[in-house]
NUDRENDO-417142 format. One record per residue (C-alpha): x, y, z. Coordinates in steps of 0.1 Angstrom, whole numbers, plus 5000, padded with zeros to 4 digits. Layout:
% residues N
XYZ ...
This chain:
% residues 307
576259877918 578959727939 578359907970 576759617987 579759397984 581159448020 578059298035 578158988011 581758898020 582258548034 581858498070 583558208086 582257878097 583657748128 583957358129 583557138161 587157058161 588157438163 585557508189 587057208208 590357358204 589657668222 586857628246 587757538281 585657498312 587857728332 586958008312 583457898301 582257848336 582758218346 581358318312 578258118320 578058308356 578158638340 575358548312 573158408337 573558718362 572758948330 569858728319 568258788355 569259138356 567159218325 570259278303 569559048276 566759048251 565658678247 562258548240 561458188250 562657938224 560357848197 560157458189 558957348155 558156968148 559256808117 556656538122 557356318092 560856318098 560356268138 562756568145 562356868166 563857218154 564557478181 565057828173 567058048199 567358418196 568958668217 570459018218 573359038244 575859318247 577559368215 576559058198 573258908188 572358578171 570358258173 571057878178 569257658154 569157348173 567856988161 566856698183 566456368161 566056088189 566055828161 569855928153 570755708183 572955448175 573855578142 576855778132 574756118137 574456268172 570656298185 571456688191 573056898163 572857268154 574457588144 574857918160 574958228141 576558548154 576058898144 577259238155 574759408178 576059748168 575759738132 573859408125 576659278104 576958868104 580058778121 580458398121 578458078119 579657828144 578957448149 576657418178 576857078190 580057078211 579157438224 575557298237 577357018254 579857208271 577757528281 574957298293 577857138317 579357458327 575857598337 575257298360 578857368375 577657708381 574857578401 577357328420 579757608428 576957838443 574457578457 576157258466 576257158503 579857278515 580756928528 579456738498 581956478488 579756218468 578456298431 575856068416 575356088378 572255938363 573055888328 575955798306 575955978276 577656298261 576156488290 577256248316 580856288305 580756658301 579056698334 581956498352 584556718334 582957048342 581956968378 585556858386 586657218378 584457368406 584357078433 586656798445 584456488448 585856188469 583555958452 581655948420 578655688413 576855628381 573955468369 572455428335 569555218321 572155068298 574254858323 577054808299 577355168290 577155238328 580055038334 582155158305 581555518316 582355428353 585655258341 586555558323 586155838348 587255628378 583655598393 581455298405 578555188385 575655068406 571755078407 570255438407 568755428444 572255308456 573955588437 571855838450 571455748486 573955978506 575056188478 575556538483 575356638446 573156448419 572856538383 570356358360 571156358324 569256088308 566756078280 564055948302 560356088298 559355948331 561155998365 564355768370 564955948406 562855908434 562756198461 562455928488 566155858481 567856168485 569456288519 568856608536 570956908521 571256748487 571556968454 569756798425 570656908390 567856818366 569256858332 568056598308 564256618305 562856898283 559356978273 556157028293 555256658297 558956498302 560356428336 563456278350 562656328388 559456258405 557156518424 558756438456 562056548444 560556878435 559656958468 562657178476 563757528467 563557508431 566257718411 565857758373 567957928345 565058128333 561558158351 559758258318 561057928301 560257718329 556657818329 556457658294 559357398291 559457228322 557456918327 559056858362 557957218376 554557198357 553756858367 554656918403 553157248410 556457358423 556957738429 560257868416 562458018444 564858198422 566958198388 570458088392 571758428379 569958588411 571958358432 575158418414 574558818415 573458798451 570058948445 568458648462 570158468491 570858118487 567957908497 567757728531 565857428538 566957058531 566857038493 567757258463 566757138430 568357328398 566257278367 568357358336 566557428303 569157588283 569257958273 570358138241 572458378258 574458078272 575257978236 575958328225 578358398254 580258068245 580258138210 581958478220 584458308238 585258078209 585558348185 587858558211 589958238215 590358178178 591358548171 593858528201 
């Protein structure tokens, strides 16, 4: 009765420190380009994520499965807003990776840093392909984990002469600005004249107004998730809207649902060249986060640790 021992052999758990040792934006950004192009080309089996609510604990539990090439798996991600200000992060999770060829479990990875980095890397893909060529000013609205990750990732694909930051917490905004050599200022001032704008707050009502934006701007709306939350107002959404997944946007983006915006393309279609870059005086990239991004990042980590 020992014929099943192989499948029960221990699979590795990859801690955040090990993820951080091997994951680099220089290789993660191209991996995200490929993953997005493959998703848009129909090469990924991926349902829209399920969100379960742990009401009595004020937590959200997201289940994000996908089959992608020779691997498959799922990210189990939690959002506990009440962890803010404690030693626990608000976003936590694990990623289980299995062999698509045989179904064998390969590894379980800590998901927090992978989520942080792949999110910023996907925005970097949008900036690489969609930012106005002459954009030299970057505005970041937010001062948390994602704000820092976005500054790092965007610096890999574009050289900005000036970075401006705003956050609802003025002290955190100043500290973040100092840390990255940026200037901290009111939101409207930060955004006026900026060629690339990133919103990475946990706001549920708009903190960015379209009236502030200059023609030709690329807005990356990253923070707000869910059918009712918005970081940017309806006027901001009056541009060419690009999403990571059309299917997900239909159920998960308050900004798109409440503004009635039509989706021009998926980012993967722009990357692959199956849709031309939008013309017009504003592009909005709405990032929701896709399971295939997590799996592609996890695969990169596993090959980095093996190498």
